N, C-alpha and C positions, 0 to 999 in steps of 0.2 A: 608531585603533590604542591609544593611551593616555586613559585616562579620569583626567581632573583636575578636575571636577565639585566632587570632596572638597577639595582644594586652594582651589579659588576661592570656596569659600564657607565659609572657616574662615581668619579673620584669624591665628590660631596657625599655622596651616601657610603662610599667605602670609608673614608675617613669617619663619617657620622657614626659607623658600626664601630670602628675601633673606641670611638667615645662611650658608649654603650657599654663596651665590655670592658673598658676601663672603670666601669661601676661593679664590677663582678669581682676585681682588683680590690676594691677597698670593702666589699662585702666581707671577703674572704678574710681580710683583716679585721674589719669589724665583727662578724661570727666566732672568728678564734679569740680575740678579746675578751669578749664581755657577754658571750650569747651561747659560746658552747654549753653551759651546765644546764640552759634550758632545754637543749635537743638532745641528751646524753641520755642512755636507756638507765642512769640511776638515779635520774632527777625524781625527788621526792613526790612532787605533785604537777606532773605537765598537765598543760593547760589547752585543752581541746579546742578547734573551733563548734561550733555548733553543728549537729548533724554527723560531726567525725569526733564523738565521743568514743575512746578508746584508742586514743593515737601512741597511748603509750605503747600499745602492740607492735609499732611499727620502727621501733626505738633498736636499733643493732647495734649500735657504737657506743663504745663508752667515751668519755672527754680527750682521753689521750688520744685516743684512736679517731676522734673525731678532728681533733687539732692537724694530726698529719692528714687525713681527707682535706681539710681546708688548705693546706701546704698546695697539696694538689690542684686544689680549685683554683687558686690563684694563679699557679704557674699554667694552668689550661686558658686561664683568662689573658694572662699576658702572652701566650701562644695568639690565640684568636685576635688581639689586636697587633702583632705582627703578621699574622694571615691576611687581614683586611687590606694593610699597608702594602704589601708584597705582591705583587704583579703574578708571581710563580705561584702563591698559596691562597691567591684571592676567593677561587671557588669554592672551596670549601671551610672559608671564613663564615659565611653564612649559617652554615650547619652547625658549627662550632658554637657561634653565640645561642644559637637554640639550645644545644646542647646545655649551654648554662644555663638559660634560665629554665627549662624543664628540672636541672637539679637544684636550682633556688626554691622554684616553687615548691618541689618535694620537702626541701627544708621549710619551706614558709608552713607547708599543712600541717607540720607535724607538732606545730605548736602558733596558739595561739596570739602569744607574746611577740610574734615575728608581723603581727599584722599593722606596720609601719607605716605610715601614710608616703615615705619616701621609698618604700621595697615597694608598694602596692604600683604609685605613678611610673617608677623604672621598669616595674615589669610589664605597665602595659603600653608603655610607650617604645620598648624593646619588642613585644608582639605585634604591635602594629606596623611598625619598622621593617618586620620580617615576613608577614604575611598581606597587609593591603596596597594595593597597587598604586600608582601616583603617590608616591611615597613625600616628596618634597611639598607637594600642595597640601597633603593632609596633615603630616606632622605640624608644619607651618599656620595650621589653623586650629589643630589638637594644644599646642601649647599655650598660647594667649587662652587659649577656653578653659584649661585648669587653671590659670593664674584667677582668671575671671572669677571662677566657680568657687576657689577659696577666697577670693573677695568677699563673695556674697556671703559665707559662713560667717566672717566677722562683724557684718554689720549688726551686733551685738553692744551691749553695755561691758560685757564681760572683755570684749578684746578693748574698746575704747577707754575704758579705766585703766588698761593695764594690767589685769588682773590674770589674765592667762598665760602671761609671760611665765616659761619653765625656770628660769632663773632671773635675778634684777638685773636691769637694764643698767648699762653705766652713764647711758644719759637718763636725768629723772625730771622731775615738775612737768611745768608748761611745757618743756621741749620734747619732753617723752609723749607729751598728748599730741602735739602736733604731729610728731611723726607718725605714731600709730594712725591718725587720719589720713596721712600721705600715703602709707602703704596700704588703705581703701581703695584711697584716687588712684592709685599706683596700678594695682591689681585690676581695678572695675573700669577704667578708664582709658589711663595712659598707656596700657601694655597694647591696647589695638593700633597703638602710632609704629609700631612695628611694619604694619602695610605701606608704609608711608615710601612714596616714590622717591624719598630724599633722602640717600643714603647718612645724612647728617643728622636726621631725624629718627632714622633706625637706630645708630650707633648711641645717639642720647637714651632710647629706650633701653637698649641693650645693657650699658652702663648703668643706668638705673635699678635693674634687676640684678645684675651682679654687686653694684654696692649694696644693696637691701640683705642680701645671703651673707656677704662677709660681714657686715652690722651682725647677723643673727646668729655668727659664729657664736659666740660668748653667750648667748642665749641657749638656743637648740642642740649646741655641742656639734662635733665636725661632720657624723655621718649626712645630716640633709643638706648642708651647702654644698659638701662635696659631691652628692648625687647632682643637685642641680646645676654644678658648674659643668659637669659634663652632660647634661639634657640641654644647656643653653649653648652647648657648643654647637649644637645646629644653626642658630641664628649669626653665630659666626661665621662660619661656613657659606652662607649662603646671604652674605650682607650683600653680595650684588646681585642679588637672583630677584628676578621679576615674580612675584607671586602670583602675579592674574588674579587677583582676588575678586574682579567681577565676573571673570568668568569661571569660576569656581563657587559661585555663589549655590547652586544646590547641593556641593558639595560642604560648605561651610554651615548649610542651615542643617543637613543632617548629621553633622558631628556636634553643633551646638545644640542640636534636639536630643541626641543622645547623652551629652554630658548633663544637661539639666536632668533628663529623666531620671538618669541614676542618681545624683542630688537629692531629688524630691523622693525615691525610693523609700528612702529609712523612715518618712513619714505615714508607710503603710503600716508600718509595726511598732513604732513608739513615738508618744505622745512626744517626747525630749530626744531626739536622739544624739544632742550633748551630752547627756547623762546615761545613755545607755547604747553603748557602742556598737552591740551586737548588730544591728539595726544599719551599720555603716561598712559591712562588708564589701557592699558594690558601690560605694560612693566613697569620697575624700574623708581620712579618719584623722581628721587635723586636730591639734589642741586649740579648739575654739571655746572651749569651757573648763574650769578645773571645778572638779566635783568636790565637797564634799559629802560622807555618807556613813551610815551607823548599820553594822552587820551583826547578824546572829542566829546562833542557830540552838533549836530545841530537839533532845532526843528523849524520846519517851520509849522506856522498855519494859520488862516486866517489874523491874523493881523500883519503878516509877521516873522522873522526869529530871533531866539535866540541863539547864542551859548555860550558854556559853559564846562568848566572842569568837569571830573568827580572825586568826594572827594571818595578817597577809602581809610578807616583806617581799613588795616589790615598790623599786625607786621609782619608776617610770610616771610621771601624774597623771597621765592619760589612759593608764592600767587599773590605777589606784582603786579606785570605785567601779570598774566597768563589771558589771553583773556578771557577766561571762566566767571571769573570774573566780566571783563568788559561788557561781554554780558547780563549777570545776574541781574547787577544793573541798565544799561540801561532797561532790560525789565519791573523792578520796577516801573522805572522812567515814563515810557511810560505807564502803567498801570495806574497809578496815575495824569496821565496830565489830566487838567480838562477842555483842548480845545481842540479838536481834530484836529491830524495833522500829520506829518512826519516826525520820528526821524532819522536822520543819525548818526552812529555810526563809530567814528574812532579811529585805536591805531596804534601808531606805537612802534616797539620797538627794542631793540639791545642789543647785550652783552657789558658788563663795560667796555671789553678790545677791543671793537673796534669801533670804531666814526661815521660809519652810521648806520642809522635806516632803519627796513625794515616794511615794510606795513603788520600789522599780521590781522588788523578786517577792513572792510569797507564796511557796507552795511544799511539797512533802514529796518525802524519798521512803520507801520501804527499804531496811537495811537488813542485808542477809544474815549476818551474824558468822558463825565458827566458820563455815562451809567457804565462806571468802576471806573473812576478816583474816587480822594477822595477829 
């Protein structure tokens, strides 16, 4: 089904396969350290993807069992790295990497809170590596294309004001403003010089990307930059490679067209995708907007109407005001309601740089009562 001769015959691609497998080693540590409770069967409020409501029924493991599973997952990822490097076991390495990706995809689909940009990006690049032919040409176009699309998302007041930064930058004031503009220039313009025929220019671009992710470490924490270092390993391995971009213009146009199409898709489902994360499932789901929201539930039963706010304990800013989180928690409340009734769910959100709220959710649920409640 899959043709992997191209990978097996290229040391560059095999070493890059080991870089992609390293992402799974990091993932195993990440999930076991502070994502396990979201995935365990005893999770109080599983948050499912749109269209996959009821994902709590897929959960077969407790938190301790999942931690043990993550150890096996990490060990298998290390074995995959060794297989890519080894001449003896290289033939099974791509299949092992595919198994890692499928396993991780199952974990991702079991809870919406793992819809993190760096997981999504790593999975896409790995599946391209495993499935799409002419891999060096394809990935060499895909990676700067991703940076380009990420830069376009940052063309707003929220980014330029520094308001979207998850944690305060150690650099403040006018210098921070200059750095935020520099990131836009780096991602939208400078990144394309990675195709230069001069090794010195390529190296300069690569070092700027690496420096950007090193600096971001204290703002976004270790997962994102760690994943990106593994992904950027491609340009380290191909520093002397002739990308032949002129000969690959049709491939360039196709990849960039698809990337831009997926980035525009959210606007078909939401007026402001920055406030409605559900619309970004097929696109970059970056922290380009910091949201402020107000949520409320009204439950009407035979005994009258009760109004209360939804308590949500989520530390990740990108998910804090995501309407899918609100919908899922409301669904769980509805299923646990002892008295049958009608639940109305409201959410208003705004960008932190704006004053006016926008209605994001306004819908009703029929709560079944004691037949399903507890």
